[in-house]
N, C-alpha and C positions, 0 to 999 in steps of 0.2 A: 265323774265315772265313763268310761266307755259302754258304748251299746254292745254287751255280751250275751250272746244266746246262752241260755240257761237251760235250754228244753231237755238236753241230757239227763242235767244232775237232777231237775225237778223228778224226772220221769222215775227215776234211781229212787229218791226220798220218798215218794207218793207210795213207789212199790215196797218200797220198806216199811213204810209207817203202817202199810194194810197188813203187811207178813208180820210185822213185831205185837201188832194188835190181834192178833189170829192168834199166835204162840202165849200171847199174855193169858188170852182167854182159856187155851187147850191145858197151858198150864196148871191152870187154877181148877181145871179137870181132874187132873193125873190122882191115882189113889194118895200118895203123899205128897200133896201139895206145897209142905214147908221144906221138903227140899229141894223143892224150887223154887225157893225164895230170892234167890241172886239173880237168877233167870228172868221170873217176873218184874224184880224191879229195874232191871235193865231194860228190857221189853217196854217200859212204859217210859223209861228216859231217853230213848232210840227217837220209838214214833213220837212223844212230844219235841224233838229238838228236829226232827224230821218235818215237823210240820211247820216248824219257827224257820227252817230253811226255805222250803216252799214259800211261803210267805214273804220273806225277805227279796230272794229271786224275782217273784211274781212283782212286787213293787218295785224291783230295780233299785231297791236300798244299798246306802252309801255299804253297809257294814255285810254285804250280804256274801262276801268273800271269810270275812272272819266268820261270822254263824256258821258254814259251809264247812271252815276249818274244826271247828268244835264239833258239827256233825260227825265228822270225817272218824275224831278221837273217840265220840261215846259209839258210835256206829260198830267201830272195831273191838269195843269192850265187850259189846254186847252179842256182837259176832263170837267174840273167843268163850264167852259164857255160854251161849246157846251150844256152839259147837262140842262142848263137853258133854253133853246130852245125846241120847240115841233115839229120844223121840222124831219121826218124821219132822213135826213143826218146829223143833226145835233145829234141824238140820237146816231147811228150808229158811228158816230167818236169819241162819246164820251164813247162809249164803249169798242172801240179800244186803243184809248188813255188809260184807264185804264190798258189794259190785259198789252200794251206795257211798263208803268210805273212799272208795277208789274215782266214783263221779264227782263226789266233795272236792278231791283234793288236787284231780287235773281242773276239774272249774275254778277253783282259787291259784293255781298258779300261773 
């Protein structure tokens, strides 16, 4: 594998991981958390795949591009779900998810 700079993608994944975890936590505290179930589930999925992508990139894994493409797919799904909700934490998470998806796609291309 050629020496690729992952810096921008790593930064986007780390931010997305953090903001998805914050959204997850705040969704659990909403008055009707059951209405947030899909958002909560996708926040967890997204944070987990962002972590995996960071791990792959920081060790220059030969699978980093594949993992980042999957990360982009999960981030897009999470961003779409979060954007349905009016809570500020969901909106912030959605924006970060979309930025991360774009960074992952750019890195993998």
